[in-house]
MARLUMFI-669915 format. One line per 2 residues: number of its first residue (from 1); for each residue x, y, z of N, C-alpha, C. Coordinates in steps of 0.001 Angstrom, whole numbers. Example, Ala and Ser with C-alpha at 12.3 -4.5 7.8 and 13.67 -1.06 7.14 Angstrom:
! residues 2
1 = 13190,-5690,7800,12300,-4500,7800,13200,-3300,7800  12850,-2250,7080,13670,-1060,7140,12900,30,7870
***
This chain:
! residues 445
1 = 36621,99904,91004,36525,101300,91263,36629,101275,92811  35657,100244,93943,35728,100478,95141,37246,100056,95407
3 = 37596,98882,94522,38843,98304,95154,40001,99051,94845  40007,100301,94227,40581,101109,94144,41174,102147,94968
5 = 39666,102755,95561,39675,103506,96614,39912,102717,97788  39866,101238,98212,40025,100853,99246,41310,100599,99768
7 = 42430,100684,97829,43690,100794,97952,43998,101664,98672  43769,102982,98198,44108,104444,98426,43718,104800,99707
9 = 43021,104513,100328,42667,104623,101477,43701,104076,102395  43728,102775,102449,44884,101944,103179,46079,102933,102965
11 = 46454,102851,101703,47610,103652,101752,48026,104836,102613  47071,105605,102666,46975,107000,103212,46700,106697,104973
13 = 45974,105491,105119,45947,105492,106619,47584,105374,107319  48105,104237,106167,49666,103277,106417,50529,104746,106309
15 = 50344,106174,105673,50931,107165,105845,51096,107840,106845  50037,108323,107000,49512,109013,108273,50004,107747,109431
17 = 50235,106922,109576,50571,106260,110977,51951,106248,110738  52840,106258,109795,54185,106975,109223,54459,107746,109631
19 = 53954,109325,109365,54318,110413,109292,54225,110945,111258  52445,110140,111475,52392,110636,113163,53906,110166,113875
21 = 54301,108612,113765,55107,107946,114028,56328,108778,114204  56818,109513,112811,58432,110257,112709,57501,111767,113381
23 = 56359,112408,113596,56360,113484,114511,56809,113171,115807  55863,111959,116093,56170,111647,117894,57663,111740,118215
25 = 58526,111197,116960,59848,111065,117575,60569,112272,117532  60304,113302,116168,61172,114080,116020,60346,115334,116897
27 = 59567,115357,117482,59047,116076,118343,59600,116741,120051  60129,115278,120399,60749,115617,122259,62313,116325,121370
29 = 62654,115645,120118,63979,116071,119582,64430,117467,119549  62674,118157,118860,63074,119541,118988,63119,120102,120174
31 = 62293,120083,120634,62257,120336,122509,62967,120574,122923  63993,119421,123150,65396,119393,123641,66562,120102,122967
33 = 66724,120189,121292,66976,120696,120705,67077,122606,120705  66145,122783,121206,65347,124300,121195,65623,124939,122572
35 = 65572,123890,123469,65998,124124,125221,68173,124065,125217  68388,123499,124250,69612,123360,124343,70584,124631,123894
37 = 70049,124979,122774,70074,126124,121944,70521,127297,122516  68929,127592,123445,69161,128927,124165,69893,128475,125546
39 = 70205,127401,126155,71015,127817,127053,72267,127646,127165  72854,126882,126156,74534,127351,125147,74509,128801,124607
41 = 73426,129272,123893,73904,130038,123579,74091,131561,124409  73014,131656,125439,72831,132816,126206,73769,132120,127601
43 = 74721,131334,127501,75360,130692,128841,76526,132354,128794  76759,132626,130288,77378,134091,130264,79183,132794,129973
45 = 79438,131849,130323,80589,131255,130799,80980,130845,129341  80192,130604,129071,80434,129914,127145,80591,130914,125995
47 = 80319,132057,126202,79978,133134,125002,81655,133382,125273  82655,132989,126200,83751,134149,126211,84767,133087,125565
49 = 84154,132151,124990,85322,131008,123896,84731,130184,123251  85553,129539,122495,84687,128781,121315,84334,127444,121425
51 = 83307,126786,121712,82284,125784,122273,81936,124970,121028  82060,123366,121464,81314,122616,119736,80809,122079,121310
53 = 79920,121452,120583,79023,120615,121181,77967,119492,119973  78122,118137,120712,76963,117309,119573,76336,116432,120627
55 = 75214,116202,120467,74200,115004,121038,73768,114357,119726  74266,112905,120572,73524,111997,119493,72745,110428,120026
57 = 71747,110150,119742,70763,109163,120277,70924,107616,119162  72072,107094,119843,72367,105736,119105,71330,104988,118684
59 = 70089,104745,119222,69045,103722,119601,68556,104376,118007  68376,105930,118109,67210,105987,116633,68203,106463,115729
61 = 69833,106741,115726,70664,107080,115190,70382,108251,114579  69950,109119,115623,69474,110339,115216,70258,111280,115892
63 = 70819,112884,115220,71493,113950,116121,70748,114557,116802  70656,114430,117497,69626,115453,118761,69904,116652,118471
65 = 71444,117271,118732,71647,118687,118526,73261,118800,118579  73438,119932,117605,74573,120036,116791,74834,121764,117230
67 = 75688,122087,117622,76876,123614,117691,78129,123061,117593  78311,123711,116130,79751,123692,115760,80306,122284,115956
69 = 79395,121634,115288,79830,119774,115329,80768,119603,114297  80492,120287,113438,81798,120208,112411,82861,121091,112014
71 = 83260,121933,113290,84057,122524,113685,85764,121964,114163  86630,122388,113755,87828,121447,114083,88001,121982,115610
73 = 88714,121250,116796,89115,121746,117856,89928,121095,118461  90873,121610,118786,92019,120837,119428,91730,119938,120875
75 = 91974,118938,120841,90846,117728,121795,91319,117412,122672  93148,117952,123195,94063,117504,124137,93687,115856,124299
77 = 93196,115568,125544,93571,114171,126146,91937,113156,125209  91154,114040,124949,90047,113273,124291,90815,112119,122797
79 = 91981,112515,122101,93072,112330,121617,92460,110838,122048  92626,110492,123510,93149,108672,123645,91543,108321,123141
81 = 90665,108494,122744,89787,107835,122902,89850,107481,121198  90915,107881,120049,91112,107461,119239,92258,106530,119126
83 = 93180,106554,119962,94332,105887,120989,93315,104286,121557  92412,104139,122054,91668,103288,122414,90913,102369,121341
85 = 90104,103101,120498,89455,102187,119704,90234,101546,118491  91827,102524,118563,92769,101913,117245,93095,100595,118221
87 = 93776,100954,119083,94212,99443,120161,93413,98307,120259  91929,98253,120552,91187,97248,120314,90656,96577,119267
89 = 91399,97425,118139,91015,97000,116733,92213,96181,116375  93562,96703,116834,94787,95846,116597,95270,94711,117318
91 = 95016,94933,119053,95709,94517,120344,94861,92966,120326  95239,92116,120653,94497,90917,121740,94060,91675,123041
93 = 93726,90463,123551,93098,90143,125084,94363,90687,125699  95630,90097,125603,96690,90565,126296,98057,91488,125749
95 = 98861,91800,126482,100129,92645,125386,101242,91960,125387  101815,91957,124493,103242,91244,124455,104337,92502,124643
97 = 104693,91260,125949,105789,92231,126334,107142,92235,126245  107743,91184,125316,108936,91742,124796,109019,90366,123362
99 = 110200,90174,122735,110002,89164,121914,111201,88661,122183  111412,87163,121820,113263,86884,121868,113075,85704,120912
101 = 114576,85558,120846,115226,84114,120427,116135,83938,120498  115872,82197,120187,117659,81679,121140,118956,81252,120315
103 = 119483,81770,120940,121043,81101,119835,121639,81040,120993  122432,79606,119958,123051,78826,120949,123188,78981,122300
105 = 124205,79584,123274,123715,79375,124729,122930,80891,124955  122806,81480,124174,122255,83590,124299,121098,83180,124078
107 = 120227,83880,124529,118991,84831,124797,119079,86252,124225  118488,86809,122907,118548,87751,122470,116446,88044,122614
109 = 116590,89233,123366,115314,89401,123270,115286,91288,123273  114391,92074,122638,113900,93552,122558,112649,93665,122586
111 = 112529,94992,122854,111034,95452,122934,110023,95419,122288  108783,95703,122287,107784,95877,121727,106977,97036,121900
113 = 107165,97823,123025,107170,99116,123477,106178,99152,124465  105812,97403,125113,105173,97823,126342,105287,98588,127306
115 = 104696,99168,128197,104851,100043,129205,105167,99429,130406  104623,98190,130608,104087,97628,131932,105620,97254,132678
117 = 106829,96929,132148,107818,96325,132580,108076,97187,133877  108294,96780,135076,108344,97202,135926,108104,98836,136950
119 = 106746,98814,135777,106049,99927,136247,105681,100363,137664  105831,101139,138422,105402,101567,140077,103658,101154,140057
121 = 102887,101493,138745,101674,101345,138977,100619,100193,138314  101775,99506,138241,101017,98357,137187,102042,96764,137408
123 = 101361,95918,137732,101684,94824,138928,101992,93993,137813  102812,94153,136959,103006,92764,135917,104516,92567,136356
125 = 104550,91041,136891,106138,90610,136590,106690,89355,135567  105893,89035,135044,106221,88240,133693,107745,88095,132979
127 = 107502,89266,132250,108600,89616,131597,109997,89719,133002  109763,90354,134093,110601,90339,135117,111127,88547,135272
129 = 110013,87955,135816,110752,86818,135966,110848,85863,135120  110362,86189,133750,111305,85007,132613,112978,85671,132887
131 = 113194,87321,132431,114667,87198,132458,115215,86771,133424  114642,87152,134759,115700,86720,136281,116369,85131,135880
133 = 115071,84382,135331,115193,82632,135214,115908,82513,134915  116508,83063,133597,117072,82806,132490,119207,82509,132834
135 = 119465,81548,132435,120633,81000,133012,121660,81116,132233  121508,81468,130506,121684,81809,129731,122406,83320,129579
137 = 123194,83937,128198,123682,84872,128420,122572,85550,127808  122406,86612,128310,121335,87771,127858,122091,89135,127079
139 = 121169,88853,125850,121698,90071,125230,120532,90956,124850  120195,92239,124812,119214,93118,124318,119655,93514,123302
141 = 118651,93337,122453,119013,93721,120835,118155,95210,120696  119230,96179,120495,117997,97485,119465,117169,97527,118459
143 = 115905,97776,118886,115021,97134,118170,114986,98175,117013  113539,98052,116540,113671,99094,115314,113254,100497,115245
145 = 112880,101133,117099,112469,102063,117002,113303,103169,116674  113065,103883,116380,113684,105444,115269,113404,106448,116010
147 = 112296,106626,116703,111596,107713,117093,112136,108936,118001  111559,110076,117715,112130,110731,118745,111380,110802,120348
149 = 111995,110956,121331,111344,110733,122874,109986,111255,123068  110168,112402,122032,109151,113178,122490,108071,113213,121182
151 = 106721,113450,121271,105819,113350,119999,105828,114852,119323  104729,115167,118358,105434,116122,117431,104344,117222,118069
153 = 104919,118210,118206,103876,119531,119115,104407,119556,120319  105180,118520,120994,105079,118705,122268,105974,119812,123149
155 = 105044,120055,124472,106491,121376,124812,107558,120964,125872  108891,121455,125040,109620,120844,125233,110108,121611,127256
157 = 109651,122073,127508,109731,122725,128633,109093,121958,130287  108044,121013,129133,107456,120131,130103,108204,118510,130729
159 = 109703,118595,130060,110256,117690,130364,110687,117146,132125  110756,117894,132625,110377,117805,134437,109064,117367,134662
161 = 108072,117136,133650,106603,116824,134726,106009,115348,134441  105465,114790,135775,105224,113834,135541,104276,112870,134313
163 = 103713,114082,133756,102713,113561,132682,103626,113506,130990  104843,113812,131006,105619,113574,129697,106793,112757,129984
165 = 106730,111567,130073,108181,110431,130030,108437,110458,128699  109467,110317,128225,109965,109798,127036,109461,108373,126579
167 = 108929,108170,124859,108814,107104,124565,109948,106208,124367  109574,105170,124028,110699,104347,124126,110280,102827,124161
169 = 111201,102061,123274,110735,100177,122733,111183,99607,123990  112011,99728,124752,111853,98997,126038,111678,99891,127055
171 = 110216,100103,127947,110262,101136,128740,110615,100117,130396  111109,101212,131424,111955,100013,132758,111257,101415,133732
173 = 110347,100863,134578,109992,101552,135631,109289,102722,135366  108432,102386,134209,107918,103488,133639,107988,104709,132954
175 = 109598,104672,132578,110553,105936,132177,110468,106832,133122  110286,106830,134209,110054,107893,135181,111124,107280,136472
177 = 111410,108709,137579,111753,107923,138595,110926,108615,140073  110717,107711,140711,109404,108148,141770,109922,108753,143168
179 = 110358,109953,143603,110735,110245,144686,109640,110628,145576  109968,109929,147204,109352,110242,148085,110264,110269,149093
181 = 109745,110996,150366,110377,111282,151649,110265,110036,152802  111507,109112,153425,111170,108098,153890,111055,108744,155502
183 = 110915,107700,156387,110394,107936,157844,111943,108638,158467  113099,108854,157910,114141,109529,158606,114449,111316,157960
185 = 113618,111331,157109,113039,112344,156416,114499,112457,155170  114843,111685,154744,115612,111746,153461,114623,111199,152320
187 = 115238,111732,151095,114597,111685,149973,114954,110493,149342  114206,109658,148683,114907,108754,148151,113685,108535,146901
189 = 114786,107976,145875,114432,107453,144706,113975,105740,144933  113150,105306,143565,112643,104550,143199,112656,104270,141413
191 = 113543,103822,141018,114363,102725,141599,115678,103425,142203  116215,102762,143352,117387,103458,144071,118056,103375,143006
193 = 118883,103035,142089,119631,102970,140976,120082,104839,141160  119106,105512,141085,119058,106642,140469,119858,107888,141810
195 = 120150,107204,142549,120301,107993,144331,121304,108384,143874  122178,107875,142802,123602,108653,142381,123665,109910,142044
197 = 122470,110303,141061,122626,111092,140458,121747,112226,141245  121121,112246,142380,120738,113101,143187,121296,114201,144100
199 = 121198,115478,143990,121924,115945,144798,121265,117107,145425  121937,117638,146674,120893,119287,147295,121605,120264,146624
201 = 120802,121401,146654,121417,122363,145843,121644,123321,147313  122231,123813,147930,122288,124476,148818,122487,126277,148627
203 = 122491,126311,147340,122827,128241,146949,121234,128347,146535  120586,127588,145586,119398,127897,144929,118276,128132,146506
205 = 117068,128797,146053,116247,129045,147338,115694,127666,146716  114611,127453,147889,113461,126479,147516,112436,126862,146639
207 = 112527,125912,145791,111390,126288,144539,110045,125730,144320  109146,126177,144062,107971,125523,143852,107815,123925,143274
209 = 109500,123810,142523,109488,122306,141850,110093,121755,143019  109746,120691,143597,110762,120346,144614,112165,119499,144043
211 = 111731,118819,143073,112742,118396,142348,113027,118329,141259  114167,119058,140590,114384,119547,139207,115078,118889,138487
213 = 114934,117677,137300,116382,117235,136785,116672,118299,135260  117599,118151,135576,118693,118995,134435,118273,118138,132825
215 = 118368,119607,131905,117401,119467,130649,117917,118197,129677  119307,117823,129782,120050,117274,129291,120383,115787,129740
217 = 120628,115854,130938,121036,114414,131348,120377,114116,133039  120608,113047,133130,120016,112350,134516,120565,112890,136065
219 = 120454,114383,135911,121207,114481,137157,119744,115372,138045  119225,115152,139258,118619,115623,139919,118674,116316,140765
221 = 118221,117865,141114,118628,118606,142271,117415,118684,142921  117770,118593,144482,116294,119157,145448,117215,120605,146155
223 = 116121,121281,146921,116491,122250,147470,115894,122184,148997  117000,122706,149839,116641,123149,151064,114822,122784,151887
225 = 114830,122125,152998,113568,122277,153565,112975,120922,152610  113492,120709,151748,112526,119623,150250,112241,118492,151141
227 = 113369,118140,151892,112861,117212,153039,112314,117147,153954  111860,117963,154359,110938,117968,155523,109396,117654,155056
229 = 109264,117882,153560,107653,117695,153175,107435,116176,153148  106285,116172,152998,105605,114876,152610,105113,114823,151215
231 = 105810,113945,150133,105619,114470,149231,105850,112409,148019  105345,112683,147428,105381,111685,145705,105809,112225,145019
233 = 106679,112576,144284,106633,112961,142841,107232,112333,141829  106763,111957,140627,107387,111173,139263,108202,112588,138487
235 = 109200,112067,138052,109903,112506,137491,110360,111839,136173  110099,112244,134796,111114,111521,133408,112315,111302,133895
237 = 112978,110125,133681,114532,110477,133207,114530,110683,132002  116134,110851,131374,116396,110807,129975,116903,109320,129553
239 = 116151,108991,128408,115840,107634,128227,117555,107547,126940  117916,106361,127113,119105,106146,126296,119004,104270,126386
241 = 119497,103480,125102,120313,102675,125414,121222,101748,126835  122140,102816,126686,122683,102307,127704,122512,102511,129243
243 = 121881,103712,129556,121282,103676,130744,119936,102579,131109  119460,102109,129532,118205,100842,129840,119410,99358,130157
245 = 120669,99650,129631,121569,98153,130247,121806,98409,131711  122049,99949,131940,122193,99748,133531,121029,99495,134607
247 = 119932,99721,133577,118789,99615,134728,118482,97957,135116  118633,97776,133632,118494,95842,134154,119477,95333,134231
249 = 120515,95678,134264,121769,95090,134798,121406,95178,136176  121296,96291,136712,121213,96490,138322,119930,95878,138999
251 = 118994,96062,138208,117613,94870,138550,117627,93625,138255  117976,93260,137474,118013,92081,137168,119131,91154,138102
253 = 120099,91565,138277,121419,91365,139122,122123,90191,138118  122170,90710,136875,122853,89756,136128,123447,90696,134904
255 = 124260,90403,134130,124941,91562,133006,124206,91391,131711  123793,92409,131229,123126,92689,130345,123732,93221,128678
257 = 123797,92335,127913,124916,93196,126778,123597,93777,125600  124387,94406,124801,123951,95070,124312,124328,94732,122344
259 = 122965,94678,121978,123310,93680,120127,122992,94561,119366  123444,95286,118658,124092,96051,117561,123334,95636,116322
261 = 123729,94328,116158,123490,93760,114749,122194,94324,113467  121950,94483,112677,121202,94955,112356,119439,93952,111581
263 = 120203,92741,111869,118769,91494,111932,119144,90474,113187  117442,90078,113695,117686,88738,114448,117242,87266,113350
265 = 118158,86488,113698,118037,85477,112939,117135,84204,113971  116665,83331,113411,116341,82457,114003,114500,82412,114801
267 = 114140,81529,115301,112445,81220,116128,112546,82659,116520  111313,83260,116264,111103,84684,116889,109370,84123,118272
269 = 109436,84373,119586,108898,83648,120246,108109,85137,121082  106979,85172,121481,106484,86300,121863,106103,86050,123291
271 = 106349,86954,124215,106148,87048,125856,104790,87804,126024  103855,87450,126473,102671,88679,126948,103047,88671,128150
273 = 102554,89987,128724,102606,90467,129952,101164,90604,130493  100301,91432,130942,99403,91655,131337,97609,91810,130219
275 = 96379,91952,130908,95619,91959,130203,95408,93089,129459  95248,93532,128189,95069,94832,127215,94005,95658,128578
277 = 92470,95290,128814,91737,96147,129743,92658,96765,130810  93531,96531,131233,94399,96633,132728,95280,98187,131809
279 = 95838,97909,130629,96405,99665,130235,95098,100174,129718  93892,99829,129077,93231,100594,128674,92235,101046,129892
281 = 92732,100351,130987,91470,101355,131777,92519,102938,132321  93567,102400,132727,94226,103130,133132,94736,104414,132623
283 = 94596,104247,131309,95302,105244,130175,93778,106154,130257  92522,105459,130259,90948,106244,129801,90979,106793,131405
285 = 91404,106273,132206,90644,106937,133740,91229,107749,134561  92899,107445,134772,93871,108707,134664,94788,109454,133542
287 = 94259,108992,132610,94271,109833,131395,96109,109763,131373  96514,109039,131493,97760,108411,131189,98503,108719,129672
289 = 99456,109485,129557,100007,110008,128604,100687,108667,128313  101608,108172,128972,102676,107720,128856,101863,106228,128034
291 = 101123,105787,128909,100288,104136,128400,99990,104404,127004  99458,106138,126832,98805,106381,125165,99711,106146,123892
293 = 100902,106629,124322,102380,106789,123684,102590,105156,123160  102514,104247,124322,103408,103095,123983,102357,102164,123362
295 = 100835,102623,123662,100040,101575,122869,100084,101965,121427  100592,103132,121103,100899,103365,119655,102160,102538,118752
297 = 102988,102588,119880,104013,101773,119297,103826,99877,119216  102772,99496,120469,102011,98390,120512,102025,97732,119127
299 = 100844,98978,119253,99936,98454,118044,101042,98229,116504  102162,99160,116329,102574,98987,115140,103513,97761,115171
301 = 104138,97481,116335,105144,96124,116433,104184,95083,116353  102683,95170,117190,102275,93929,116903,101691,93683,115507
303 = 101468,94762,114613,100984,94648,112952,102345,94613,111601  103140,95247,112091,103916,95314,111275,105384,94658,111785
305 = 105942,94432,112803,107058,94204,113731,107892,95556,113753  107533,96783,113606,108198,97801,113563,107925,99102,114614
307 = 108257,100163,114866,107808,100780,116096,107543,102114,115767  106986,102359,115314,106425,103449,114651,104870,104154,114766
309 = 105099,105117,115685,103180,105938,115782,102963,106428,114588  103390,106407,114620,102970,107377,112969,102134,106440,111816
311 = 103243,105261,111795,102294,104244,111143,101133,103488,111275  101335,103736,112751,99804,102993,113338,98071,104322,113112
313 = 99047,105664,113380,97913,106296,113148,97356,106161,111822  98533,106576,110593,97979,106498,109651,97424,105515,109043
315 = 97633,103306,109273,96533,102887,109104,94878,103187,109401  95640,103794,110841,93680,103866,111609,92810,104629,110909
317 = 93459,106117,110164,93225,106822,109421,92642,106748,107763  93276,105592,107254,92946,105077,106573,92051,103949,105765
319 = 92087,103075,107308,91389,101823,107187,90187,101687,108062  90275,102139,109713,89586,101927,110545,88750,103448,110832
321 = 89066,104489,110247,87899,105904,110735,87605,106546,109273  87579,105496,107998,87370,106359,106702,85811,106768,106920
323 = 84950,106381,107969,83855,106688,107647,83305,107860,108824  84283,108186,109071,84084,109565,110050,83729,110869,109278
325 = 82450,111783,109869,82494,112875,108843,83481,114147,108437  84445,114060,109571,85451,114470,108921,86844,114041,109472
327 = 87901,114175,108421,89348,113138,109142,89590,114483,109320  90233,113094,110653,90757,113404,112026,92219,114129,111424
329 = 93052,115385,112123,94090,115831,112078,94601,115267,113303  95299,113910,113195,95749,113021,114203,97519,113049,114561
331 = 97957,113537,115100,99480,113534,115390,100218,112753,116490  99471,112352,117479,100014,111633,118959,98542,110802,119481
333 = 99455,110099,120172,98621,109158,121543,97967,109469,122331  98726,110650,122788,98348,111005,124447,97149,112312,124148
335 = 97519,113351,123244,96940,114413,122580,97568,115935,123762  98986,115605,123817,99950,116058,124533,100269,117813,123619
337 = 100193,117188,122205,100566,117653,120767,99217,118832,120536  99236,120152,120456,98221,120850,119917,97797,120944,118678
339 = 99507,119764,117767,98756,119331,116212,97232,118496,116032  97329,117960,116915,95937,117310,116943,94629,118224,116713
341 = 93716,118010,115704,92606,118364,115523,91389,117674,114725  90377,117891,115816,89095,117027,115480,87631,117575,115649
343 = 86767,116728,115347,85228,117580,115193,84484,117124,116110  83651,117526,116919,82551,116918,118005,81890,116072,117049
345 = 81571,116247,116180,81006,115341,115190,81469,113559,114872  82994,114131,114667,83740,112883,114184,84148,112280,115847
347 = 83784,112695,116879,84210,112255,117913,82985,111342,118263  81560,111896,118354,80216,110990,118069,80494,110062,117782
349 = 80631,109629,116226,80625,109066,115235,81821,107837,115907  83104,108201,116445,83960,107647,116988,83337,106287,118254
351 = 82823,107340,118991,82097,106759,120319,81005,105680,119663  80114,106343,118975,79277,105045,118564,79777,103632,117616
353 = 80799,103719,117126,81754,102351,117039,81419,101579,117816  82364,102493,119044,82879,101031,120034,81368,101247,120557
355 = 80172,101527,120522,79276,101396,121340,78599,100404,120843  78634,100300,119304,78179,99148,118920,79151,97558,118791
357 = 79799,97906,118686,81297,96882,119008,81479,95901,120063  81803,97219,121421,82456,96502,122464,80885,96613,123423
359 = 80763,95377,124221,79191,95122,125297,79251,96443,126177  78233,96825,126574,78131,98235,127368,78806,98396,128741
361 = 78800,97376,129127,79547,96895,130436,80949,96995,130652  81513,96085,129564,82921,96324,129171,83472,97793,129037
363 = 82703,98245,127698,82847,99712,127318,83028,100890,128443  82020,100676,129034,81798,101652,130253,82752,101110,131366
365 = 83460,100023,131397,84200,100205,132641,85462,100759,132583  86029,100781,131111,86903,101593,130667,87177,103031,131082
367 = 85597,103427,130897,86535,105222,130858,85896,105557,132675  86350,106877,133175,86057,106962,134081,84428,107148,133960
369 = 83994,106778,135291,82904,107168,135903,82283,108311,137038  81276,109346,136484,80906,110622,137457,81029,109906,138645
371 = 81717,110884,139288,81604,111064,140743,82092,109481,141522  83044,108557,140636,82943,106966,141388,84786,107264,140797
373 = 85254,107340,139822,86465,106860,139263,87337,108130,137920  88758,107882,138156,90018,108784,137849,89429,110264,137523
375 = 89387,110511,136200,89169,112216,136056,87480,112786,136427  86899,111857,136632,85308,112165,137317,84953,111835,138384
377 = 86030,111868,139256,85807,111318,140583,84975,112623,141433  85109,113417,140727,84211,114790,141414,83308,115180,140760
379 = 82859,115085,139905,81994,115462,138635,81056,114312,138442  79741,115175,138116,79303,114091,137299,78179,113113,138204
381 = 77512,113077,138824,77279,111620,139528,75849,112351,140517  74695,111654,140117,73775,112263,140932,73697,112534,142331
383 = 72572,112619,142753,72545,112752,144615,72978,111729,145324  72416,110514,144618,73240,109313,145571,74002,108598,145110
385 = 75082,109456,144176,76395,109130,143908,76504,107928,142932  75458,107908,142390,75616,107378,140821,76062,108014,139329
387 = 76871,107212,138929,77100,107915,138014,76353,108138,136633  76182,109241,135974,75044,108827,134980,76203,109730,133577
389 = 77325,109846,134015,78290,110449,132610,79478,109125,132293  80028,108631,131591,80923,107733,131689,81730,108822,130005
391 = 82781,108791,130535,83326,110068,129284,84927,110370,129796  85832,110486,128609,86947,110998,128875,86767,112732,128744
393 = 87923,112924,129745,88249,114527,129440,89017,114721,129063  89170,116072,128549,90981,116460,127707,91152,118047,128367
395 = 92316,118003,128676,92826,119236,129458,94048,119597,129071  94130,121117,128442,95395,121587,127650,95142,123348,128942
397 = 96215,123926,128613,95973,125255,128980,95110,125655,127687  94117,126712,128017,92978,126991,127760,92583,126092,126801
399 = 92051,124904,127334,91076,124011,126293,90686,122794,127306  89231,122598,127154,88727,121660,127853,87654,120733,126998
401 = 87515,119758,127323,86687,118984,126252,86833,117756,127166  84936,117234,127222,84177,116410,127654,83325,115151,126711
403 = 84000,114109,126439,83188,113384,125115,82999,111993,125819  81719,111359,125603,81483,110230,126310,80389,110035,125750
405 = 79663,109037,127484,78510,108463,127191,77568,108401,128068  76289,109322,128041,75301,109934,128996,74052,108605,129155
407 = 73983,108223,130964,72704,107438,130527,71765,108612,131293  70407,108432,130566,69197,108879,131006,68074,108060,132437
409 = 67496,108828,133057,66683,108518,134295,65658,107254,133362  65706,107425,132192,64916,106317,131774,66054,105246,130906
411 = 67088,105442,131044,68288,104315,130737,68201,104229,129240  68030,105846,128811,68506,105892,127534,70077,106011,127315
413 = 70879,105927,126270,72079,106228,126409,72495,106858,125144  72446,108135,125648,73258,109039,124801,74999,109403,124304
415 = 75325,109703,123704,76766,109829,123081,76919,111440,122803  77406,112143,123473,77833,113584,123450,79769,113959,123600
417 = 79936,114812,122701,81003,115632,122781,81526,117114,122989  81756,117560,123931,81778,119006,124598,83124,119465,124214
419 = 83434,120689,122932,84534,120999,122917,84725,122394,123321  86026,122854,124279,85922,123974,124644,87328,124549,124134
421 = 87588,125556,123525,88941,126082,123100,88867,127474,123533  90175,127869,123372,90409,129567,123691,89525,130235,125027
423 = 89659,129144,126087,89172,129650,127366,89766,130118,128253  89474,131559,128666,90368,132299,129843,89652,132269,130970
425 = 88405,131591,131576,88051,131030,132807,88609,129656,133073  88888,129992,134358,89017,128739,135204,88298,127260,134383
427 = 88948,126195,134285,87827,125068,133604,87130,124721,134402  87218,124890,136460,85772,124406,136890,84592,125159,136722
429 = 84369,126535,136322,83525,126886,135921,82786,126180,134066  83662,126048,133502,82875,125374,132577,82926,123928,132581
431 = 82995,123197,133874,82590,121769,133813,81378,122286,134835  81094,122821,135894,79835,123335,136316,78548,123605,135299
433 = 79009,124554,134119,78106,124601,133127,77802,123653,132569  78731,122889,132194,78426,121963,131324,77520,120770,132474
435 = 77717,120639,133770,77407,119888,134513,75477,120222,134609  75318,121516,134413,74000,121918,134915,73226,121213,133168
437 = 74112,121209,132215,73154,120445,130631,73434,119310,130762  73805,118493,131155,74310,117058,131056,73300,116607,132079
439 = 73092,117376,133806,72429,116370,134263,71144,116675,134145  70398,118303,133036,69574,118127,132314,68391,117141,131375
441 = 69848,116627,131179,69192,115257,129767,69373,114684,130473  70054,114174,131785,69449,113023,132447,68546,112515,133207
443 = 67865,114004,133533,66958,113987,134479,65405,114004,133458  65479,114952,132236,64505,115041,131320,64669,114421,130190
445 = 65502,113588,129548,65039,113098,128197,64615,111738,128503
***
C-alpha cells in the first residue's frame, strides 16, 4: 500500500511539474496575445481595411497570436517568398547560364532562363566571354519556351514601367533599355543599339513619363525639355527572337544565326554564370520582379529541360508545399498578379520551413534588413541603427504586406506575417502602425 501511495505521489508531483511548466510558457503568450488583440482591433489605421496577422515562435513551435490568419489575402511581392523557397530546393549553388552542343564546326546554344547575361546590375560575364571567344559558327536554338511575355493577371498598361520586363528564354540586358542624360545633355540608351529607335516628339507636351515606349514595338519617344533633366530610367523593350539575334550580333560583334529545328542532337553541356545567392539577394532585397519570374523558368529548365513557370509552380504546390495549412493560390513568380492568394498562416509555415533548413546567417542575408538594406532601408531599425526585422515587403495599389523574421532583445527569433488588403490609406500609415507593434515585440518579448 505504501509503495502505491509513493507511486501516486511521485506521479502527482510529476504532473504538477509538467503543468506548471506549461503554465509558465502559456502565461507570457496569453499576455502578448491579449496586448496584440487590443492594439490591432482598436487601431484606427487598421480598422478601415482587411488585416491578417500571424506571429509564431519556432523555438517552442507555438502560434503566439493569429488574427484572420486562415483567410486568403492578395500577397503582392510576398509571392517571392514562395519563389525563393522553390528555387532553393531545385537550383544548385550556381546559375546555369546557357546550354550548348557542338556539331561539326558549329556551336549551337540555347537559353535556360538565366536573367544575368549583360544585365546592367549583375556583374556576370562568363557567358559573354564564352560566346565571344568561340571561333566556330554560332547558332541560337529557339528553345522550348512557349509562354507569354507577361504572367497571368498582369496589368497590360504597366508595360512601360521598369518593374515589368517581359519573360524570355534568353534575356539580354535584363530585357530593359536604360536611358540617362550624358554630360552634353543628350539622352543616351544602354545598350546603344536602341539609339536608332529613340525620337523626340515636338508636338506633344512634356509628360510625367519622361520616355514612353510604343505599346506594340520598340519605338521610344521623349518629350521637349527631357534632356535638361538628370535622370536614369529603365524601360522594358519588346522581346522577340529576331531582336535577340540583332542584340547578340551587335554586342558580340559576330553573326548569330537562328536555328528553328525542333530538336538538338549531340552531347549537351551546361555553362554556369553566377552564384545563386546573388540572384536571390537582389530579388528579395530590391523586390526584383524580373529575377523572380526568370527563377521559375530556371527551375523548370533545370528539372525538366523545359521552360514553363506553371510546371514549376505545380511541382512546388504538390511536393514542396503539401504541409502548408492552406493550399496556396499561386500564379506567378513575382506577385504582380492579383490572382495570387495566400494566408498569413501558410506564409508563416513557409518561413518556418526555410528557418529550419537554411543556416540563419545565410537566410537573413537574403532578406532586406530593417534600417540597412533594400525595401526596408528606412524602416524597422533600433535607435542605434541595428536591424531587428528581416522581412519581405509586398506592395500593390491597395495592398501592403510584410512577412519575415523578428529578433527580440533577448535573442529570440519570431516569425510573422502581416497582410493588409483593400487599403485606402497611404502605405506609410500602415508601416508606421506596424512599426509600433513590431518594435514593442522586439523590446518586450
